[in-house]
N, C-alpha and C positions, 0 to 999 in steps of 0.2 A: 268269746265266753263259756264254749262251748258246756259238758255235765259239769265244770268247777261251781257252777249256778248250785244244783241238789244240795251243796253244802252249807247254803244259806239255810239256818232256821226259822222257823214260826218262834217268838219272842212277845209276850205282854211288857208293857209301861207299868215298871215298878214292882216287879214280883216274878214269879215266877208262877202263879194260882190262873186255871185258866179259867175255874167258874166268875172269877169276881174279874178281872179287870179285859181290855176291849185287846184282842188278837192283832196282830200288825206283821208285816211278809217284810223281814231284814232285807233290804237290798246292799250291791257292797255301797264302799266310799262312794262318790262322785265329787269331782274338782269341776270349774270353772277359769278356763282361762280368757283374758280381756288383752286381745290384740290389735293394734292400729298403726296405722301406718304412719313412719316416718318424714312422709311431708305433710308439715302441720295444714296446710292450703288444704290438702287432698281431704281430710277429715272421714276416711273409711275403717270401720271400726267392724273387728268381727268380733263373738263369744264365741268358744268353744268348749262343751262340754264333756268331760274325761266322765269312766268312772272303769275302776280298776278289774285288772284283767280283759281289758278286750286292745284290739289293736288303733297303738293313734294313727290318725286320721294322716292320706296323705293329703295336704297343704302345703300352696306353692309360699315361699319364702316373698314371694312380690305382690304387690295389692294391686289387684284384680281392675281398679279402676286405672291406679297413674304409672304399676308398673315401679314405685318405692321399695323399699324392703318394707316389711312388716314386721313390729319389734312388740314385746311382751310389756302389755302396759299392769296387771294386774293379777292376783290368783286368790279365789275366794273358794266360800262353801267347800270347802272340807269338811266333810259331817257321811255320817251315814244317813239315808233315806229309807223310808219308809211306803210302802204301794196304801192302798186302801184298806178302812178299815174291815176284818172278817168278824162279820154282823153272827154268823148262826153259831156261835160255836158248841152246840152240842153235837154239831156236823163236820167240826174241823179234824183234818188231816194233820198230822202232825208233820213235818222234814225231818229226821235230824240228824247231822253233822253230817253223813258219812253220806248220806243222801241216803240213806233206809226208810221209805215211808211205813209212819204206821200209822192206826186209826186211834184214834181217843174221842172216848166217850165219857161222860160227865158219871154216868147212872152204875156202869159196867166196865172192867176190864178186859171185856171178852172183845176180840174184833168185829167190825162191823162188815157182815161181808152180802153180797148180795142186793136184793131191794132196799132190803134195811138203812142204807145209808145215802139211801139217794136225798137229793137236798131237794126243797119247794122250789116250784114258781118265784115264790116272793125270794126267794135268797140269789137266784141264778143274778147273775152281771151282765143284765142287756143293754146289746149292743145293735146299733142299725142293722137291719140285713142278716139273716141265718145263715141252713148248712144245705142250702141249694148250689152250691159249689161247685164249681170241674175237678175232677180228679187232676190229681199229676200227672196224668198220662196224657193231658191234652196239653200240650207244651205248642201248640198255635194252632191261631182261627182261620191262617189261613187256606190250609189242605179242605177242615168243614166247609167252607165257602166254597169254596172251587169245584165241591164233589156238589154242592148242592145245587149249585150253576148247571153240571153235569145232569143230573137228573133231572133237569127241568129242559133242559135243550132236547131230553128224548122223545117229549111228548105231553102233551098235558093230561096226558088221561094216566093209565098206569102203564109200566114198565117193567120189561122184565130184569130180576135178578139179575141173569150173567149177564147181559149188555153194560148193564151199571157196572159190574166191576170188572167187565174187559178196557169202557171207555177213562176208567176212572185210573189202572192201570198201567194204560197208557199215556195216559196224558201224567201223573203221577213223573213216569219216567222222565215224559221229556224236561218236563217243569226240571227235576230235581239237578238235568245234565246241565241245563241251561243257569240254571242259578248258583250251584258249582264252579261253572267256568268263573262266573264277576267275584263270586266268592273269594276264589284262587289266586285273581287277580288284586285282590284287594288284602290278600292274604289274612284273611277269617278264620279264628279259631272253632273248633269245635264246643256250639254249644251256643255261638255267635250266628248259627249258619239256618236264615228260612229253608236250606234244603233241605236242613234235617228232618222239616214235617212231613216233608214226600218219598216216600219209600220206596226202592230201588222193585225193579222189577223183571227179571230176567227170565226165559223158558215158559213152562206153564204150572212151575211149582211154586203154588201159596205159600211162603213160609215167611219167618223171621218177622223182620220192620212190614210187612206188606201186610202181614196175618193180623199182629196187632195192629192198624189201623183202622182196618176191616169191620175188624169184633167191635173195636169200641165206639166206631161212626154210625155200625149198621147194624152192631150185634150179632156177625154172618162171617163162615169160615171162608166166604166166597160162592156157596153154593143154598145154603139155605139160612134162613132169617128165624131167628128166636123171638117169643114177644116179649116186648119194652126193654127192648134190648140194646145198645149205641146211645148216641145223642143225641143221633139227630130224629133221635126217635121218643128220647125223653124230653127236648123240647118243644117234640109236635108237628117240628118240620115234615118228615117224616112217615104215613101209615105205612100199615104192612094190611097187606092186602091177603095174601098167601105165604107161604115160606117164602115162594120166591116171587113176587110180585109185590110192586113197592108204588104208591105215586105222591109227591108232595104236596101237603094242606097250603092251608093259607099263610098258614103260619112262616111258610117261606119267602112271603112278598117282599119283604126288605133287603135277604139276598141276592133275589134275582133282581132287585132295581139297583143294585150296585154296578156298575162298569164290569166289564168282562174278566173277570180276575187274571183268566192264563193268559188272555192277550197282554192286560198291562205287565205281567211280570215278565213278560218277552218282553215287550215296549221301552220301559221306564228304567232311567238310572237310578241305581241307588242316593240316597242320601246318606252323609258319615253322620253319627255323632261319638264324639270320647276319641279318646286317644292311644291308651294303656288299657284293655284292650282295645283297637276301633274295633265299632257297630254300625253296619249298612242294614239300614231299612227301608223295602223294597215298597214301604204302602205308603200313599198320601195324603196330607195331614184331614186333607177333604176328603179320603177316602175311610182311614181312621174314625172319623168324628163320627162316618156311618158303621163302622163297627162298633166303638160304643154305644150308640144307639139302638143297635140292632142286641146289643147283651142285653140295653137297659129293659128293654119289651119280655127279650125273652125268659132274661133269670134277673132278676131284682138283684138278688143274694150274691149273686156276682159282680153285680154292677155298683151295690154298696160297698162289695168289698174290693172293687178298684181303687174307691174313692178312699177308703182307708188308709190302701198301701203307699199311694202316691200323698197322703196325705205323712203320713213313717220319712215316706224319702222326699218330700221337698221339706218339714223341717230338721230333718239329722242336714240336707244338702248345703239351707241356710244358715246351719246354728256350728255344726262341726264337721261339713266340706261335704259328706257321704252317709248313708244308711245302710251299717251294718244287718243283714235280715239273719241272722245265726244266734241272734238275740229276743225274734219273734218268739216262735216258739217256747224254749224254756220259759218268757214270761204266762203262756196256754198254759203247758203243763204245770207251773206253779201254781197260777189259778183256779182249774183244774183240780188239785190237788188240796190248798186253802179251804177249798166245796165251793166256789163262783166257778163256773164254767162263762163258757164265751157260748152263746146261740150258736154261734158258725161253727161250734164241735158238737157236735150234738148227733148222738143216731140219728138215721134218718126215718125212726120211730119218733122221732121228734117226743120225744121222751128220757132217753137214757143218755149221757154225756157218756163221750167216747174213754175217757178215763175211767168210770163206771163198768164199761164193757168186756174191754182189753184189762179190766181186775176180775174181773167174775171168771173170765179167762185166764189170768194168773190163778186162779183158786183152784182151777178146776184141773191144770195143765197139774199144781203141783201134789194132786192129788192121785193124780191118774198112774198108777202104779204097772200101766202096760208100757208107760214112756220111757225109753233109757234111762240113766239114772243123770247121764249127763246132759238132755234134755228136760229132765223133768224140777222144774220151775224151784227156785224156795225162795225165791222171793215175790212174792205178789204184787205188791205195789211198786216193787223195782221194776218188774217185768212188766208194767199198765203204761210209768212213766216212763220208759224207752219203746217202750209200742206208738204212745200217744205223740213221742216227740218226732219219732221217723214219720209220722203221716202226716204234722204239721211241717216239715219239712216236705217230704215232697209236694205239699199240696198246693205250701207256697211256692215252692222251687218252678211246678206249671204257669203259676200264677202272673212271674216274676218273668218269665220264657213269652209268655201273649204279651206283658209290657212292652218289652223290648219290640218283639216286632213291631207295637205300633208304634216305637218311637218315642214311650212316654219318658223311657227312662234309661239309662246306658251304663254299664257295668266299669268301672276301676276297679286298679288290682291296689290292694295292701297287705302287701308284704303276699303270703300266701292268701292272704285270704281273699274274694272278690268282694268290693261294696255296689251300691248303686248311689246314682244321682239324678236327681229329674230335669228335664230336656227344659227349654223352654215353651216346647209345645201340651210337654205337660206340666208343665203348670198354668196353662191356660185353659186346660178339660181341665184342672182340679178344681179352675177358679172359677169353669164355666157353670160347671155340675153342682158344686159348694153353694153359687147362688142361687142355682134354681130349686135345690132343693130345704133351702132358708126360705123361699119367698111362699 
């Protein structure tokens, strides 16, 4: 759907009055295709939901049950559809047909800037899970857990940072080379390779991907650690004793209880999911369940987001064959612009919506005379939308990579786009934890 999503407008039922009518977000037209098996004894049926300007799903012309041809049975529900009504009309942010967002206030024509147009807690679209989730830089879990096990293998008390870094770089290079050999034989493309998560190292210079990994994992340049930086510190797995010494905390017990991941990656043959493109899963299902349990204990928001995205992929897999992840960020942005930011997309101060933060920055950049004319922001609202869209897409991309790593979903090519289908194992995980949530 891409940027065309922004061409949709906020409209009202029965007229143009924002003050007297309930407002809705008008989304594209939709049509449902009812498909059935040509073999009357089979009884297989499938509903395919399509929306305008989206890619047609890559569905086989043959029945999944008996391999007979599928035939079109009925076309229905050709209509524009609307989202949840916008309750806080005084805080409404309207999208114009050309994608230029502008602030609307019922009391004044002045644009609402800064803290003046923050929505109240009661107006937020509260969802299960908050903003304590991994960034897009964490696109694999296994490297973080391997590093944790390496630290555990260096002793129960304090470890020298230099020993940790040297052991990690050596292990990362060996694991990478082994995984690449297997991945090359299978013919895996970039983005489907677990080896991408293990940065290469040669010589004494810590640079490139290795530098980025160490900064994100331990908050270090390889020589000194900063306080409260790096995911292993943020999750409470590792404690910083000094700029050059560290130790594991009790929070690392779940990771240390895993099988030796380095040995597992060398000894275990991957299982394949999907065909176009193929995806190799090096983490067994039993260990993947342990991974999910660890995330559930350490990052409940991340765990809730896993279930949410698995749910999206599952529904789309059943109804239209695959899930188009490109629409997710568009929905998040539209909700934020309409004054209903999802709690997952709130700044780490737990108060300011990310859209609000980017909007404030856009206004500052638009008034900054020191900035070059070509870098000066002309439309703060459009600037905020683009920034939020990029942030959500990047963060979602990291999660989708982690879900593929555990074998919960697999990719499928749909023209130029890559959609996702839930695996049987992914359905089992979703069903298992959804029932636990409800009980």
